N, CA, C and O atoms as a GROMACS GRO file, in nm:
protein
  624
    1UNK      N    1  -8.969  10.791   6.860
    1UNK     CA    2  -9.072  10.692   6.831
    1UNK      C    3  -9.205  10.740   6.886
    1UNK      O    4  -9.307  10.738   6.818
    2UNK      N    5  -9.202  10.783   7.011
    2UNK     CA    6  -9.325  10.831   7.074
    2UNK      C    7  -9.379  10.954   7.003
    2UNK      O    8  -9.501  10.970   6.990
    3UNK      N    9  -9.290  11.042   6.956
    3UNK     CA   10  -9.331  11.166   6.890
    3UNK      C   11  -9.409  11.142   6.762
    3UNK      O   12  -9.482  11.230   6.716
    4UNK      N   13  -9.395  11.022   6.703
    4UNK     CA   14  -9.469  10.991   6.581
    4UNK      C   15  -9.579  10.889   6.607
    4UNK      O   16  -9.634  10.830   6.513
    5UNK      N   17  -9.612  10.867   6.735
    5UNK     CA   18  -9.724  10.781   6.770
    5UNK      C   19  -9.688  10.635   6.792
    5UNK      O   20  -9.776  10.551   6.808
    6UNK      N   21  -9.559  10.604   6.794
    6UNK     CA   22  -9.517  10.466   6.816
    6UNK      C   23  -9.506  10.431   6.962
    6UNK      O   24  -9.503  10.520   7.048
    7UNK      N   25  -9.500  10.304   6.992
    7UNK     CA   26  -9.486  10.255   7.128
    7UNK      C   27  -9.338  10.230   7.154
    7UNK      O   28  -9.280  10.135   7.099
    8UNK      N   29  -9.276  10.313   7.237
    8UNK     CA   30  -9.133  10.301   7.262
    8UNK      C   31  -9.096  10.168   7.326
    8UNK      O   32  -8.982  10.122   7.313
    9UNK      N   33  -9.190  10.106   7.396
    9UNK     CA   34  -9.160   9.978   7.461
    9UNK      C   35  -9.146   9.864   7.361
    9UNK      O   36  -9.091   9.759   7.394
   10UNK      N   37  -9.196   9.884   7.239
   10UNK     CA   38  -9.186   9.780   7.136
   10UNK      C   39  -9.061   9.795   7.050
   10UNK      O   40  -9.030   9.707   6.970
   11UNK      N   41  -8.990   9.907   7.067
   11UNK     CA   42  -8.868   9.929   6.989
   11UNK      C   43  -8.755   9.842   7.046
   11UNK      O   44  -8.742   9.827   7.167
   12UNK      N   45  -8.676   9.788   6.959
   12UNK     CA   46  -8.558   9.713   7.002
   12UNK      C   47  -8.439   9.807   6.994
   12UNK      O   48  -8.398   9.847   6.886
   13UNK      N   49  -8.386   9.843   7.109
   13UNK     CA   50  -8.273   9.935   7.116
   13UNK      C   51  -8.144   9.857   7.131
   13UNK      O   52  -8.135   9.763   7.210
   14UNK      N   53  -8.045   9.897   7.054
   14UNK     CA   54  -7.915   9.831   7.058
   14UNK      C   55  -7.810   9.936   7.093
   14UNK      O   56  -7.805  10.042   7.032
   15UNK      N   57  -7.728   9.906   7.190
   15UNK     CA   58  -7.623   9.997   7.231
   15UNK      C   59  -7.490   9.948   7.173
   15UNK      O   60  -7.457   9.829   7.183
   16UNK      N   61  -7.416  10.038   7.114
   16UNK     CA   62  -7.286  10.004   7.057
   16UNK      C   63  -7.176  10.075   7.134
   16UNK      O   64  -7.200  10.177   7.198
   17UNK      N   65  -7.055  10.021   7.127
   17UNK     CA   66  -6.943  10.081   7.198
   17UNK      C   67  -6.894  10.209   7.132
   17UNK      O   68  -6.831  10.292   7.197
   18UNK      N   69  -6.922  10.224   7.003
   18UNK     CA   70  -6.873  10.342   6.932
   18UNK      C   71  -6.961  10.371   6.811
   18UNK      O   72  -7.037  10.286   6.766
   19UNK      N   73  -6.948  10.492   6.760
   19UNK     CA   74  -7.021  10.530   6.639
   19UNK      C   75  -6.980  10.443   6.520
   19UNK      O   76  -7.066  10.400   6.444
   20UNK      N   77  -6.850  10.415   6.502
   20UNK     CA   78  -6.814  10.326   6.390
   20UNK      C   79  -6.879  10.188   6.400
   20UNK      O   80  -6.916  10.129   6.298
   21UNK      N   81  -6.892  10.135   6.521
   21UNK     CA   82  -6.960  10.006   6.538
   21UNK      C   83  -7.106  10.015   6.497
   21UNK      O   84  -7.159   9.926   6.430
   22UNK      N   85  -7.172  10.125   6.537
   22UNK     CA   86  -7.313  10.144   6.502
   22UNK      C   87  -7.331  10.159   6.352
   22UNK      O   88  -7.422  10.100   6.293
   23UNK      N   89  -7.246  10.237   6.290
   23UNK     CA   90  -7.255  10.259   6.145
   23UNK      C   91  -7.225  10.131   6.070
   23UNK      O   92  -7.287  10.104   5.967
   24UNK      N   93  -7.130  10.052   6.117
   24UNK     CA   94  -7.102   9.922   6.055
   24UNK      C   95  -7.224   9.831   6.061
   24UNK      O   96  -7.254   9.761   5.964
   25UNK      N   97  -7.293   9.833   6.173
   25UNK     CA   98  -7.415   9.752   6.187
   25UNK      C   99  -7.522   9.800   6.090
   25UNK      O  100  -7.595   9.720   6.033
   26UNK      N  101  -7.532   9.930   6.071
   26UNK     CA  102  -7.629   9.986   5.976
   26UNK      C  103  -7.592   9.946   5.833
   26UNK      O  104  -7.678   9.900   5.758
   27UNK      N  105  -7.467   9.962   5.797
   27UNK     CA  106  -7.422   9.928   5.662
   27UNK      C  107  -7.437   9.778   5.634
   27UNK      O  108  -7.462   9.738   5.520
   28UNK      N  109  -7.422   9.697   5.738
   28UNK     CA  110  -7.435   9.553   5.723
   28UNK      C  111  -7.579   9.504   5.728
   28UNK      O  112  -7.604   9.385   5.712
   29UNK      N  113  -7.674   9.595   5.749
   29UNK     CA  114  -7.814   9.557   5.752
   29UNK      C  115  -7.858   9.492   5.882
   29UNK      O  116  -7.964   9.430   5.888
   30UNK      N  117  -7.778   9.507   5.988
   30UNK     CA  118  -7.811   9.446   6.117
   30UNK      C  119  -7.905   9.531   6.201
   30UNK      O  120  -7.972   9.480   6.291
   31UNK      N  121  -7.911   9.662   6.172
   31UNK     CA  122  -8.005   9.753   6.236
   31UNK      C  123  -8.068   9.839   6.127
   31UNK      O  124  -8.011   9.857   6.019
   32UNK      N  125  -8.186   9.892   6.156
   32UNK     CA  126  -8.258   9.973   6.058
   32UNK      C  127  -8.224  10.121   6.064
   32UNK      O  128  -8.240  10.193   5.965
   33UNK      N  129  -8.176  10.166   6.178
   33UNK     CA  130  -8.154  10.309   6.196
   33UNK      C  131  -8.045  10.330   6.300
   33UNK      O  132  -8.029  10.250   6.392
   34UNK      N  133  -7.970  10.439   6.285
   34UNK     CA  134  -7.867  10.477   6.381
   34UNK      C  135  -7.883  10.625   6.413
   34UNK      O  136  -7.909  10.706   6.324
   35UNK      N  137  -7.867  10.659   6.538
   35UNK     CA  138  -7.863  10.798   6.581
   35UNK      C  139  -7.717  10.828   6.612
   35UNK      O  140  -7.656  10.763   6.697
   36UNK      N  141  -7.661  10.927   6.542
   36UNK     CA  142  -7.519  10.958   6.560
   36UNK      C  143  -7.491  11.103   6.528
   36UNK      O  144  -7.576  11.172   6.471
   37UNK      N  145  -7.374  11.149   6.564
   37UNK     CA  146  -7.327  11.282   6.529
   37UNK      C  147  -7.321  11.293   6.377
   37UNK      O  148  -7.280  11.198   6.310
   38UNK      N  149  -7.362  11.406   6.324
   38UNK     CA  150  -7.365  11.425   6.179
   38UNK      C  151  -7.230  11.398   6.113
   38UNK      O  152  -7.225  11.339   6.006
   39UNK      N  153  -7.122  11.442   6.177
   39UNK     CA  154  -6.990  11.423   6.117
   39UNK      C  155  -6.958  11.274   6.098
   39UNK      O  156  -6.885  11.239   6.006
   40UNK      N  157  -7.010  11.187   6.185
   40UNK     CA  158  -6.985  11.044   6.171
   40UNK      C  159  -7.050  10.986   6.046
   40UNK      O  160  -6.997  10.892   5.985
   41UNK      N  161  -7.163  11.040   6.007
   41UNK     CA  162  -7.239  10.986   5.895
   41UNK      C  163  -7.204  11.050   5.761
   41UNK      O  164  -7.239  10.996   5.656
   42UNK      N  165  -7.134  11.163   5.763
   42UNK     CA  166  -7.110  11.239   5.640
   42UNK      C  167  -7.052  11.156   5.526
   42UNK      O  168  -7.108  11.159   5.416
   43UNK      N  169  -6.943  11.083   5.545
   43UNK     CA  170  -6.887  11.010   5.429
   43UNK      C  171  -6.983  10.906   5.373
   43UNK      O  172  -6.983  10.880   5.252
   44UNK      N  173  -7.063  10.846   5.458
   44UNK     CA  174  -7.157  10.743   5.414
   44UNK      C  175  -7.278  10.804   5.344
   44UNK      O  176  -7.336  10.745   5.253
   45UNK      N  177  -7.317  10.924   5.389
   45UNK     CA  178  -7.424  10.997   5.323
   45UNK      C  179  -7.376  11.041   5.185
   45UNK      O  180  -7.448  11.027   5.086
   46UNK      N  181  -7.255  11.095   5.178
   46UNK     CA  182  -7.203  11.147   5.052
   46UNK      C  183  -7.180  11.036   4.950
   46UNK      O  184  -7.191  11.059   4.830
   47UNK      N  185  -7.147  10.915   4.998
   47UNK     CA  186  -7.125  10.803   4.905
   47UNK      C  187  -7.257  10.739   4.862
   47UNK      O  188  -7.261  10.659   4.769
   48UNK      N  189  -7.365  10.775   4.931
   48UNK     CA  190  -7.495  10.716   4.900
   48UNK      C  191  -7.521  10.585   4.972
   48UNK      O  192  -7.621  10.519   4.944
   49UNK      N  193  -7.433  10.546   5.063
   49UNK     CA  194  -7.451  10.421   5.136
   49UNK      C  195  -7.558  10.430   5.244
   49UNK      O  196  -7.617  10.329   5.282
   50UNK      N  197  -7.584  10.552   5.294
   50UNK     CA  198  -7.692  10.572   5.390
   50UNK      C  199  -7.772  10.695   5.350
   50UNK      O  200  -7.723  10.783   5.279
   51UNK      N  201  -7.895  10.699   5.396
   51UNK     CA  202  -7.981  10.815   5.374
   51UNK      C  203  -8.008  10.878   5.510
   51UNK      O  204  -8.056  10.812   5.601
   52UNK      N  205  -7.976  11.005   5.522
   52UNK     CA  206  -8.002  11.078   5.645
   52UNK      C  207  -8.145  11.128   5.640
   52UNK      O  208  -8.182  11.203   5.550
   53UNK      N  209  -8.225  11.086   5.736
   53UNK     CA  210  -8.368  11.116   5.739
   53UNK      C  211  -8.396  11.253   5.798
   53UNK      O  212  -8.482  11.326   5.750
   54UNK      N  213  -8.322  11.289   5.903
   54UNK     CA  214  -8.348  11.416   5.970
   54UNK      C  215  -8.230  11.453   6.058
   54UNK      O  216  -8.146  11.370   6.093
   55UNK      N  217  -8.228  11.580   6.093
   55UNK     CA  218  -8.134  11.630   6.192
   55UNK      C  219  -8.214  11.662   6.317
   55UNK      O  220  -8.325  11.716   6.308
   56UNK      N  221  -8.159  11.631   6.433
   56UNK     CA  222  -8.229  11.660   6.559
   56UNK      C  223  -8.192  11.798   6.613
   56UNK      O  224  -8.231  11.833   6.724
   57UNK      N  225  -8.117  11.874   6.535
   57UNK     CA  226  -8.076  12.008   6.579
   57UNK      C  227  -8.193  12.106   6.569
   57UNK      O  228  -8.291  12.079   6.500
   58UNK      N  229  -8.183  12.219   6.639
   58UNK     CA  230  -8.291  12.317   6.633
   58UNK      C  231  -8.306  12.380   6.494
   58UNK      O  232  -8.416  12.420   6.454
   59UNK      N  233  -8.194  12.390   6.420
   59UNK     CA  234  -8.192  12.448   6.286
   59UNK      C  235  -8.117  12.353   6.192
   59UNK      O  236  -8.041  12.268   6.237
   60UNK      N  237  -8.140  12.369   6.063
   60UNK     CA  238  -8.067  12.286   5.966
   60UNK      C  239  -7.918  12.306   5.982
   60UNK      O  240  -7.870  12.415   6.014
   61UNK      N  241  -7.845  12.198   5.960
   61UNK     CA  242  -7.700  12.204   5.962
   61UNK      C  243  -7.650  12.261   5.830
   61UNK      O  244  -7.726  12.270   5.733
   62UNK      N  245  -7.524  12.299   5.826
   62UNK     CA  246  -7.464  12.356   5.706
   62UNK      C  247  -7.398  12.248   5.622
   62UNK      O  248  -7.406  12.129   5.653
   63UNK      N  249  -7.335  12.290   5.517
   63UNK     CA  250  -7.255  12.202   5.432
   63UNK      C  251  -7.336  12.090   5.371
   63UNK      O  252  -7.443  12.114   5.314
   64UNK      N  253  -7.287  11.967   5.382
   64UNK     CA  254  -7.354  11.854   5.317
   64UNK      C  255  -7.494  11.826   5.371
   64UNK      O  256  -7.571  11.752   5.310
   65UNK      N  257  -7.527  11.885   5.486
   65UNK     CA  258  -7.658  11.863   5.548
   65UNK      C  259  -7.757  11.975   5.521
   65UNK      O  260  -7.867  11.975   5.577
   66UNK      N  261  -7.721  12.070   5.438
   66UNK     CA  262  -7.807  12.186   5.412
   66UNK      C  263  -7.946  12.146   5.360
   66UNK      O  264  -8.043  12.217   5.384
   67UNK      N  265  -7.955  12.034   5.291
   67UNK     CA  266  -8.084  11.988   5.238
   67UNK      C  267  -8.153  11.884   5.325
   67UNK      O  268  -8.258  11.832   5.288
   68UNK      N  269  -8.095  11.855   5.440
   68UNK     CA  270  -8.155  11.758   5.531
   68UNK      C  271  -8.246  11.833   5.629
   68UNK      O  272  -8.198  11.918   5.705
   69UNK      N  273  -8.375  11.803   5.629
   69UNK     CA  274  -8.466  11.874   5.720
   69UNK      C  275  -8.447  11.832   5.865
   69UNK      O  276  -8.399  11.723   5.894
   70UNK      N  277  -8.486  11.921   5.955
   70UNK     CA  278  -8.486  11.886   6.096
   70UNK      C  279  -8.612  11.805   6.124
   70UNK      O  280  -8.705  11.801   6.043
   71UNK      N  281  -8.615  11.741   6.241
   71UNK     CA  282  -8.736  11.670   6.280
   71UNK      C  283  -8.853  11.768   6.289
   71UNK      O  284  -8.964  11.737   6.246
   72UNK      N  285  -8.826  11.885   6.346
   72UNK     CA  286  -8.933  11.985   6.361
   72UNK      C  287  -8.992  12.026   6.226
   72UNK      O  288  -9.113  12.044   6.214
   73UNK      N  289  -8.905  12.041   6.125
   73UNK     CA  290  -8.956  12.075   5.992
   73UNK      C  291  -9.050  11.967   5.938
   73UNK      O  292  -9.135  11.994   5.853
   74UNK      N  293  -9.032  11.846   5.988
   74UNK     CA  294  -9.115  11.735   5.943
   74UNK      C  295  -9.235  11.713   6.035
   74UNK      O  296  -9.305  11.612   6.025
   75UNK      N  297  -9.258  11.810   6.125
   75UNK     CA  298  -9.376  11.803   6.211
   75UNK      C  299  -9.357  11.720   6.336
   75UNK      O  300  -9.454  11.687   6.404
   76UNK      N  301  -9.233  11.685   6.367
   76UNK     CA  302  -9.205  11.603   6.485
   76UNK      C  303  -9.126  11.689   6.584
   76UNK      O  304  -9.014  11.730   6.555
   77UNK      N  305  -9.184  11.716   6.700
   77UNK     CA  306  -9.124  11.809   6.796
   77UNK      C  307  -9.013  11.741   6.876
   77UNK      O  308  -9.030  11.709   6.994
   78UNK      N  309  -8.899  11.721   6.810
   78UNK     CA  310  -8.784  11.658   6.874
   78UNK      C  311  -8.660  11.742   6.846
   78UNK      O  312  -8.628  11.771   6.730
   79UNK      N  313  -8.590  11.780   6.952
   79UNK     CA  314  -8.461  11.847   6.940
   79UNK      C  315  -8.369  11.780   7.041
   79UNK      O  316  -8.398  11.777   7.160
   80UNK      N  317  -8.259  11.726   6.993
   80UNK     CA  318  -8.158  11.666   7.080
   80UNK      C  319  -8.024  11.731   7.047
   80UNK      O  320  -7.985  11.740   6.931
   81UNK      N  321  -7.957  11.777   7.149
   81UNK     CA  322  -7.830  11.845   7.129
   81UNK      C  323  -7.720  11.760   7.191
   81UNK      O  324  -7.728  11.722   7.308
   82UNK      N  325  -7.618  11.730   7.114
   82UNK     CA  326  -7.503  11.655   7.165
   82UNK      C  327  -7.403  11.751   7.226
   82UNK      O  328  -7.314  11.799   7.156
   83UNK      N  329  -7.418  11.780   7.353
   83UNK     CA  330  -7.333  11.879   7.418
   83UNK      C  331  -7.208  11.816   7.479
   83UNK      O  332  -7.202  11.695   7.503
   84UNK      N  333  -7.112  11.900   7.504
   84UNK     CA  334  -6.989  11.860   7.571
   84UNK      C  335  -6.968  11.955   7.688
   84UNK      O  336  -7.011  12.070   7.682
   85UNK      N  337  -6.901  11.909   7.792
   85UNK     CA  338  -6.881  11.993   7.910
   85UNK      C  339  -6.747  11.964   7.975
   85UNK      O  340  -6.693  11.854   7.964
   86UNK      N  341  -6.696  12.064   8.043
   86UNK     CA  342  -6.580  12.048   8.130
   86UNK      C  343  -6.635  12.063   8.271
   86UNK      O  344  -6.699  12.164   8.303
   87UNK      N  345  -6.610  11.964   8.355
   87UNK     CA  346  -6.669  11.962   8.488
   87UNK      C  347  -6.557  11.963   8.591
   87UNK      O  348  -6.464  11.882   8.585
   88UNK      N  349  -6.566  12.055   8.686
   88UNK     CA  350  -6.467  12.065   8.792
   88UNK      C  351  -6.510  11.988   8.915
   88UNK      O  352  -6.623  11.940   8.923
   89UNK      N  353  -6.420  11.977   9.012
   89UNK     CA  354  -6.453  11.903   9.135
   89UNK      C  355  -6.551  11.979   9.223
   89UNK      O  356  -6.558  12.102   9.220
   90UNK      N  357  -6.626  11.903   9.302
   90UNK     CA  358  -6.718  11.962   9.400
   90UNK      C  359  -6.637  12.052   9.495
   90UNK      O  360  -6.523  12.022   9.528
   91UNK      N  361  -6.698  12.160   9.535
   91UNK     CA  362  -6.634  12.246   9.635
   91UNK      C  363  -6.545  12.356   9.577
   91UNK      O  364  -6.472  12.421   9.652
   92UNK      N  365  -6.549  12.378   9.446
   92UNK     CA  366  -6.469  12.487   9.390
   92UNK      C  367  -6.521  12.621   9.443
   92UNK      O  368  -6.642  12.640   9.459
   93UNK      N  369  -6.429  12.712   9.470
   93UNK     CA  370  -6.469  12.844   9.520
   93UNK      C  371  -6.529  12.926   9.405
   93UNK      O  372  -6.512  12.893   9.288
   94UNK      N  373  -6.601  13.033   9.441
   94UNK     CA  374  -6.658  13.122   9.339
   94UNK      C  375  -6.548  13.180   9.250
   94UNK      O  376  -6.567  13.195   9.130
   95UNK      N  377  -6.433  13.213   9.311
   95UNK     CA  378  -6.322  13.268   9.233
   95UNK      C  379  -6.268  13.165   9.134
   95UNK      O  380  -6.235  13.199   9.021
   96UNK      N  381  -6.259  13.040   9.176
   96UNK     CA  382  -6.211  12.935   9.086
   96UNK      C  383  -6.308  12.915   8.969
   96UNK      O  384  -6.266  12.902   8.854
   97UNK      N  385  -6.436  12.912   8.999
   97UNK     CA  386  -6.537  12.897   8.894
   97UNK      C  387  -6.530  13.015   8.798
   97UNK      O  388  -6.535  12.997   8.676
   98UNK      N  389  -6.517  13.136   8.852
   98UNK     CA  390  -6.509  13.256   8.767
   98UNK      C  391  -6.384  13.250   8.679
   98UNK      O  392  -6.390  13.288   8.562
   99UNK      N  393  -6.273  13.204   8.733
   99UNK     CA  394  -6.150  13.192   8.654
   99UNK      C  395  -6.172  13.099   8.535
   99UNK      O  396  -6.142  13.135   8.421
  100UNK      N  397  -6.225  12.980   8.561
  100UNK     CA  398  -6.244  12.882   8.453
  100UNK      C  399  -6.353  12.926   8.357
  100UNK      O  400  -6.343  12.899   8.237
  101UNK      N  401  -6.457  12.991   8.406
  101UNK     CA  402  -6.558  13.048   8.316
  101UNK      C  403  -6.492  13.144   8.218
  101UNK      O  404  -6.522  13.142   8.098
  102UNK      N  405  -6.402  13.227   8.268
  102UNK     CA  406  -6.332  13.324   8.184
  102UNK      C  407  -6.242  13.254   8.081
  102UNK      O  408  -6.240  13.292   7.964
  103UNK      N  409  -6.170  13.154   8.125
  103UNK     CA  410  -6.081  13.080   8.034
  103UNK      C  411  -6.160  13.016   7.921
  103UNK      O  412  -6.123  13.029   7.804
  104UNK      N  413  -6.271  12.948   7.954
  104UNK     CA  414  -6.347  12.877   7.851
  104UNK      C  415  -6.430  12.972   7.765
  104UNK      O  416  -6.456  12.943   7.649
  105UNK      N  417  -6.471  13.085   7.821
  105UNK     CA  418  -6.541  13.186   7.740
  105UNK      C  419  -6.446  13.239   7.632
  105UNK      O  420  -6.486  13.256   7.517
  106UNK      N  421  -6.320  13.264   7.671
  106UNK     CA  422  -6.220  13.311   7.573
  106UNK      C  423  -6.192  13.202   7.470
  106UNK      O  424  -6.183  13.230   7.350
  107UNK      N  425  -6.177  13.079   7.516
  107UNK     CA  426  -6.150  12.967   7.425
  107UNK      C  427  -6.261  12.954   7.321
  107UNK      O  428  -6.235  12.928   7.204
  108UNK      N  429  -6.385  12.972   7.366
  108UNK     CA  430  -6.499  12.953   7.275
  108UNK      C  431  -6.502  13.057   7.162
  108UNK      O  432  -6.575  13.040   7.064
  109UNK      N  433  -6.422  13.161   7.175
  109UNK     CA  434  -6.418  13.266   7.072
  109UNK      C  435  -6.297  13.253   6.980
  109UNK      O  436  -6.282  13.331   6.886
  110UNK      N  437  -6.211  13.154   7.005
  110UNK     CA  438  -6.091  13.142   6.923
  110UNK      C  439  -6.122  13.085   6.785
  110UNK      O  440  -6.217  13.009   6.767
  111UNK      N  441  -6.040  13.123   6.690
  111UNK     CA  442  -6.056  13.074   6.553
  111UNK      C  443  -6.040  12.922   6.548
  111UNK      O  444  -6.115  12.854   6.478
  112UNK      N  445  -5.943  12.869   6.622
  112UNK     CA  446  -5.918  12.724   6.621
  112UNK      C  447  -6.040  12.645   6.671
  112UNK      O  448  -6.078  12.545   6.611
  113UNK      N  449  -6.099  12.692   6.781
  113UNK     CA  450  -6.215  12.623   6.838
  113UNK      C  451  -6.332  12.627   6.741
  113UNK      O  452  -6.399  12.526   6.718
  114UNK      N  453  -6.356  12.743   6.684
  114UNK     CA  454  -6.469  12.757   6.593
  114UNK      C  455  -6.448  12.678   6.464
  114UNK      O  456  -6.545  12.630   6.406
  115UNK      N  457  -6.324  12.664   6.420
  115UNK     CA  458  -6.295  12.581   6.303
  115UNK      C  459  -6.322  12.434   6.336
  115UNK      O  460  -6.378  12.361   6.255
  116UNK      N  461  -6.282  12.392   6.456
  116UNK     CA  462  -6.311  12.255   6.501
  116UNK      C  463  -6.461  12.228   6.500
  116UNK      O  464  -6.507  12.125   6.450
  117UNK      N  465  -6.538  12.321   6.556
  117UNK     CA  466  -6.683  12.304   6.560
  117UNK      C  467  -6.743  12.299   6.420
  117UNK      O  468  -6.830  12.217   6.392
  118UNK      N  469  -6.696  12.387   6.333
  118UNK     CA  470  -6.746  12.389   6.196
  118UNK      C  471  -6.716  12.256   6.125
  118UNK      O  472  -6.803  12.200   6.058
  119UNK      N  473  -6.594  12.206   6.141
  119UNK     CA  474  -6.556  12.080   6.077
  119UNK      C  475  -6.636  11.962   6.131
  119UNK      O  476  -6.662  11.866   6.059
  120UNK      N  477  -6.677  11.971   6.258
  120UNK     CA  478  -6.753  11.863   6.321
  120UNK      C  479  -6.904  11.888   6.313
  120UNK      O  480  -6.982  11.816   6.376
  121UNK      N  481  -6.945  11.990   6.235
  121UNK     CA  482  -7.086  12.024   6.214
  121UNK      C  483  -7.158  12.052   6.346
  121UNK      O  484  -7.269  12.003   6.369
  122UNK      N  485  -7.094  12.131   6.431
  122UNK     CA  486  -7.152  12.167   6.561
  122UNK      C  487  -7.166  12.318   6.571
  122UNK      O  488  -7.095  12.394   6.504
  123UNK      N  489  -7.258  12.362   6.657
  123UNK     CA  490  -7.277  12.503   6.684
  123UNK      C  491  -7.197  12.543   6.807
  123UNK      O  492  -7.173  12.461   6.896
  124UNK      N  493  -7.156  12.669   6.812
  124UNK     CA  494  -7.087  12.720   6.928
  124UNK      C  495  -7.189  12.784   7.022
  124UNK      O  496  -7.232  12.897   7.002
  125UNK      N  497  -7.227  12.708   7.123
  125UNK     CA  498  -7.323  12.758   7.223
  125UNK      C  499  -7.252  12.750   7.358
  125UNK      O  500  -7.267  12.652   7.431
  126UNK      N  501  -7.175  12.852   7.390
  126UNK     CA  502  -7.101  12.851   7.515
  126UNK      C  503  -7.192  12.887   7.632
  126UNK      O  504  -7.271  12.981   7.624
  127UNK      N  505  -7.179  12.813   7.741
  127UNK     CA  506  -7.251  12.844   7.865
  127UNK      C  507  -7.150  12.844   7.979
  127UNK      O  508  -7.063  12.758   7.986
  128UNK      N  509  -7.161  12.942   8.066
  128UNK     CA  510  -7.078  12.947   8.185
  128UNK      C  511  -7.124  12.847   8.289
  128UNK      O  512  -7.216  12.769   8.264
  129UNK      N  513  -7.061  12.849   8.405
  129UNK     CA  514  -7.087  12.750   8.509
  129UNK      C  515  -7.232  12.738   8.553
  129UNK      O  516  -7.288  12.629   8.549
  130UNK      N  517  -7.293  12.849   8.594
  130UNK     CA  518  -7.432  12.842   8.643
  130UNK      C  519  -7.527  12.803   8.532
  130UNK      O  520  -7.614  12.718   8.552
  131UNK      N  521  -7.512  12.863   8.417
  131UNK     CA  522  -7.598  12.831   8.303
  131UNK      C  523  -7.584  12.684   8.264
  131UNK      O  524  -7.683  12.618   8.231
  132UNK      N  525  -7.462  12.632   8.268
  132UNK     CA  526  -7.438  12.491   8.236
  132UNK      C  527  -7.506  12.399   8.337
  132UNK      O  528  -7.568  12.300   8.299
  133UNK      N  529  -7.493  12.432   8.466
  133UNK     CA  530  -7.557  12.350   8.570
  133UNK      C  531  -7.708  12.346   8.549
  133UNK      O  532  -7.769  12.239   8.557
  134UNK      N  533  -7.768  12.462   8.522
  134UNK     CA  534  -7.913  12.468   8.500
  134UNK      C  535  -7.952  12.386   8.377
  134UNK      O  536  -8.051  12.312   8.379
  135UNK      N  537  -7.874  12.398   8.270
  135UNK     CA  538  -7.901  12.325   8.146
  135UNK      C  539  -7.891  12.174   8.170
  135UNK      O  540  -7.978  12.098   8.128
  136UNK      N  541  -7.784  12.131   8.238
  136UNK     CA  542  -7.765  11.987   8.263
  136UNK      C  543  -7.874  11.931   8.353
  136UNK      O  544  -7.920  11.819   8.333
  137UNK      N  545  -7.916  12.008   8.452
  137UNK     CA  546  -8.022  11.963   8.542
  137UNK      C  547  -8.152  11.942   8.462
  137UNK      O  548  -8.220  11.841   8.480
  138UNK      N  549  -8.184  12.037   8.375
  138UNK     CA  550  -8.304  12.028   8.292
  138UNK      C  551  -8.293  11.911   8.194
  138UNK      O  552  -8.388  11.836   8.176
  139UNK      N  553  -8.178  11.898   8.131
  139UNK     CA  554  -8.156  11.789   8.034
  139UNK      C  555  -8.165  11.653   8.103
  139UNK      O  556  -8.221  11.558   8.048
  140UNK      N  557  -8.110  11.644   8.223
  140UNK     CA  558  -8.116  11.520   8.300
  140UNK      C  559  -8.262  11.478   8.326
  140UNK      O  560  -8.298  11.362   8.309
  141UNK      N  561  -8.343  11.576   8.366
  141UNK     CA  562  -8.484  11.545   8.395
  141UNK      C  563  -8.556  11.496   8.269
  141UNK      O  564  -8.634  11.400   8.275
  142UNK      N  565  -8.531  11.560   8.156
  142UNK     CA  566  -8.595  11.518   8.030
  142UNK      C  567  -8.550  11.377   7.991
  142UNK      O  568  -8.633  11.293   7.955
  143UNK      N  569  -8.420  11.352   7.998
  143UNK     CA  570  -8.369  11.220   7.960
  143UNK      C  571  -8.412  11.112   8.058
  143UNK      O  572  -8.440  11.000   8.018
  144UNK      N  573  -8.419  11.146   8.185
  144UNK     CA  574  -8.464  11.048   8.286
  144UNK      C  575  -8.607  11.004   8.256
  144UNK      O  576  -8.640  10.886   8.268
  145UNK      N  577  -8.692  11.099   8.218
  145UNK     CA  578  -8.831  11.065   8.185
  145UNK      C  579  -8.836  10.970   8.065
  145UNK      O  580  -8.914  10.875   8.064
  146UNK      N  581  -8.753  10.997   7.964
  146UNK     CA  582  -8.749  10.911   7.845
  146UNK      C  583  -8.698  10.771   7.883
  146UNK      O  584  -8.759  10.671   7.846
  147UNK      N  585  -8.587  10.765   7.956
  147UNK     CA  586  -8.530  10.635   7.994
  147UNK      C  587  -8.622  10.559   8.088
  147UNK      O  588  -8.626  10.436   8.084
  148UNK      N  589  -8.695  10.630   8.173
  148UNK     CA  590  -8.791  10.563   8.262
  148UNK      C  591  -8.900  10.496   8.180
  148UNK      O  592  -8.938  10.382   8.207
  149UNK      N  593  -8.950  10.568   8.080
  149UNK     CA  594  -9.054  10.511   7.996
  149UNK      C  595  -9.004  10.388   7.919
  149UNK      O  596  -9.081  10.296   7.891
  150UNK      N  597  -8.877  10.389   7.886
  150UNK     CA  598  -8.818  10.274   7.815
  150UNK      C  599  -8.781  10.161   7.911
  150UNK      O  600  -8.745  10.052   7.868
  151UNK      N  601  -8.790  10.187   8.042
  151UNK     CA  602  -8.753  10.087   8.140
  151UNK      C  603  -8.602  10.078   8.157
  151UNK      O  604  -8.551   9.975   8.202
  152UNK      N  605  -8.531  10.184   8.121
  152UNK     CA  606  -8.384  10.182   8.125
  152UNK      C  607  -8.324  10.269   8.236
  152UNK      O  608  -8.202  10.272   8.252
  153UNK      N  609  -8.407  10.339   8.312
  153UNK     CA  610  -8.355  10.429   8.416
  153UNK      C  611  -8.326  10.351   8.542
  153UNK      O  612  -8.405  10.268   8.586
  154UNK      N  613  -8.210  10.379   8.598
  154UNK     CA  614  -8.173  10.317   8.726
  154UNK      C  615  -8.246  10.391   8.838
  154UNK      O  616  -8.300  10.500   8.817
  155UNK      N  617  -8.247  10.333   8.956
  155UNK     CA  618  -8.312  10.395   9.072
  155UNK      C  619  -8.251  10.529   9.107
  155UNK      O  620  -8.150  10.567   9.048
  156UNK      N  621  -8.309  10.600   9.201
  156UNK     CA  622  -8.269  10.734   9.249
  156UNK      C  623  -8.380  10.827   9.235
  156UNK      O  624  -8.367  10.944   9.270
   0.00000   0.00000   0.00000
């Protein structure tokens, strides 16, 4: 909203328990827009029940989204990545971290994993432990600034 000159404090944000709940609200006309994983919207886009306005990915998605422009292509500097992580307990030794980095690096190269990502319209961007920590710290700061502006950030 802010990226296109709108006042984020005037937006009415609705939180749903799940993507299907959010999409049901959109289909029922109860909300004007939903932000969701591309795979969640695919059947509704393909049936013509919803129109996908943009992808928040750095590059266009493949398959049914090949003709959907990114926000950046539309002149709006917004990139949001829906990442997933495996997080270990505090106090893991360097050897333990190295072991799990190795396991997940190998997993990220398997045919099964890459097929899962392709089916879910996701990119394979594997990061090891240190790189992941740095990425999450940076992402946290960016999201905290956004939520603070919306009045949704808790103390700390």
